[in-house]
C-alpha positions, 0 to 999 in steps of 0.5 A: 124545149121546156117541160111545159112545152113538151107536155103540151105537145103530148097533150095536143097529140092525145087530144086528136089521137085516132090510133085506136077505137077508143077515139070514136066513143070519147067525148074528150081525151084525158092526157093527165095533169099536175105538177111539172116537177112532181116527185110522185106520178100517179097512173090509173087505168082509164078515164071514167064518165066524169073524166071523159066529160071534163077532159081531166083525170080523177075528177069523179068520186074516185078522184075525191077519194084519191084527194082524201088519200093524198091529204092523209099523207100530206100531199095535195093534188097540185103537187103530184102528176096524175094520168092513166094508162089509156087516155080515152074512156073505154065504153061502159068503163070496161078494162082497156084491151091490150091493143089500146094499152099498147097504142096509148102507153107511148104517151105515158112513157113520154110524160114520165120522161119529161117529168122525171118523177122519183115515185110512180104509183100504179093505181090498180091492176091495169097500171101495175100490170103494165108498169111492173113488167115494163120495168122488168119486174113480175106481176100477177095480181094487185092483191099480191103486190100492193103496198110494196115498192120496187126499185126499177129502171123504166126506159133508162130512168131510175124510179121507185114503182109503188103499187096499190089498189085503184080508188074506184075499185075500193069505192065500187066494192067497199073492200080494200079500203083499209088496205089502200089507206095502209098502202098510202101510209107506207107510201108516206114513209117511202117519201120521207126517206 
C-alpha cells in the first residue's frame, strides 16, 4: 500500500476514534498533515481550539509562529509533516493525561513509520517527554533538553530527535522566544549536514 493510502487509513481511524474521553468533547479530530516524504516531522502536544474547528494542526497563532520559524530556516510548511501527540483537543487546552497519550500515540508511531523522517522535532515538554523516553533517552524538563539533537532508534527506525519549546508556550508567556529562535537556527545546521 502507498504512503498516501497508509496515512489516509490512519487519518480515517483517528477521525472516528472513541478510545479515550477526548473524543466526546472534540469538534474534529486532527490527525496531522504534510509532505509524505518529509525529512522533518514536527510533533506538538495537542490540538487547540482553532485546530479543533479546522481539523488541521497548527492553524492558530502558534501555527503562524511555527511557519515564521520554518521560514527563518528555509523550510515551508508544505515540505514538513506536522502532527501532535494526541489527536483531539483536551478540554480548556489542558495537558493531555497519561491515558490519553498512551491511547493515541500508536497513531503517531504509525505515521512516523510510514513517513520515515530523518528528524523528529519535539515541540514542547509533552512531545519531548513522550518521544525521548520512547527512544530510550532521558527526559526531565524541556529547559534542559531544548536545542539538542539525540540520535535514536524509534521502533527500529533510526532518527534524530530534536527538542525545542512549543510555539504556543512561547507566545503565551512571552519568554523563550530567543531560545526557540536559536534552537531553530541549530536545527537548520543539523539539516544542512
